N, C-alpha and C positions, 0 to 999 in steps of 0.2 A: 092305258093299255088294258085290253080285255083279259082278265085273270083266267078265263076259260082257255085262252090260247097259249098260256104259259104251261110248260111241262113241269113236272115235279123236280126234275134234275137241273133246271135253270138253263137248259140248252138254248131255249128261245132267247133268253136274256144275253147269252154269250153271242148269239148270232147278231144281235143289235150292236154289241160292242165291237165285234169283228168287222162289221160293215161300216164303222166310222172311218172317215178320212183321217189321215195323220194329223192334220191341223186341228180338226174338231176334237180328236182324242187328247191331244196335248192341251187344248183349251180346257177341257173337262178336268183333266188331271191337275192343272194349275189351280182351277177353282176349288177342287177338293183339297188340295194342299193348304190353301188359304182358309177355307171354311172349317176344316177338321184338324187344323194344326198338325198336319202330317209332313210338313216341309223338312223337318230335321230327319225323320225316318227315311224319307225318300232320298234325300241328299246323301245320307249314309249308305243306302243301297246303291246309289249311282256311283259313289266313290269306290265301293267294293268292285262294282262292275268294271270301272275304268282301270282299277289297279291290277287287273288280271291281263298282263301283257306278256306274250311269249314270242321272243324273237324268231324262234324256229318256225312257229306257225305263220308268222307274218312273212318270213322268207319263202315258205312254200306257197303262200297266197300270191306274192309278187311273182315268183317263178311261174306259177300256173297261169296267171294273168298274161304275162309276156309270152309264154309259150303257146297261148291260144290265139295270138295275133295272126290273121290270115294274110298270106303273101299277096293274095289278090287285091286286098285293100291298098297295099303298097303300090302295086302295078297301076291301080286306078288313079292314084294321086301323084304319081311321078312321071318323069319323061316330059315330052313336049305337050304343053297345054296352051290355052289361049292367053295366059299371062307370062309365058316364057317356058324355059326348061327347068324342071325340078329334078335335081340329082337324087336318084333312088336312095343312096345312103343317108342323105340329109333328111329326106322324107321319113326314112326308117327311124332315124334318131328322134325326130319330132313325134312319131307315133309312140315310141317308147316313153318319151317324156310325158305325153298325154296319159298313158296308162299308169305311170308311176305317180303322177300328180294326185291321183285319187288317194294313194297311201300317204303322200306328204301332207295332204289336207287333214287326214285323220291324225297324223303325228302332231300337227299344229294345234289340235284340240288339247292335247296334253300340255303344250306350252301355255295356252290360254288359261288352263286350269291350274297352272303352277306345279304340275306334276313332272318335274325335271327328270327323275329317275325313269319313270315310265316312258317319257319322251325319248330318252337315250336308248332304251331297250327297243322301242318301236323303230327308231332310226337304224339301229344295228340290224334289225330284221329286214328293213328295206334294202340296205346295202348288201346283206347276205343274199337276199333274193336276186338282186341285180347281178352279183358275182356268180351265183349259181346258174343263172340264165346265160351269162357270158361264157361260162365253161361247159354247161351241159344242155343248153337249149337244143331241142331237136326238131323244131318246126322249120319249114322252108323259109319263112320270113327271116330267121336268124342268119341264114346263109348270105343275106344281102348286107349285113352290117356287123360281122363278128369283130373285126379289128377296131372299128370306131367305138363299139361298146366297151371292149376290153381296155383300150387306151384311155377313154374318158373315165371309166370307173377306177382304174388304177391311179390315175392322176388325182382324182378327188379323194380317194381313200388315203393316199399319201398326204395330201393337204390336211385332211381331218385329223390325222395322227400327229401332226406337228403342233 
């Protein structure tokens, strides 16, 4: 790299780092961990990052995600299609499952890492967000499936408490 092109504040260097793809950046980070014996420090930092789990924040994220589903997407995917008839409430439930699956995958990371307490907190946040949406969701999409959402959630919540 031409030293004349680098600014004194390192902003040019930061531009290179920011331009890296996720895969390349992770590869470089892993090589640095190995070469500089930073693995323990980075692992400790990652553990701290993962240990900050707030059920209320997760609930708001789940609620916001569900409340942003567009009813037009439901209409586009339900009704009479070339493969038959797709009941709107069933399609709505599938759309909700697809949206929530993102959060379930994140929760599963905690299970994989053996962080049971954080996994439970994350799970509580997901359930709280689902219940909040069932009770207070105000998008037009929710109007197509309020009973199915509420019944399913209440049934699974009762099963989880047993």
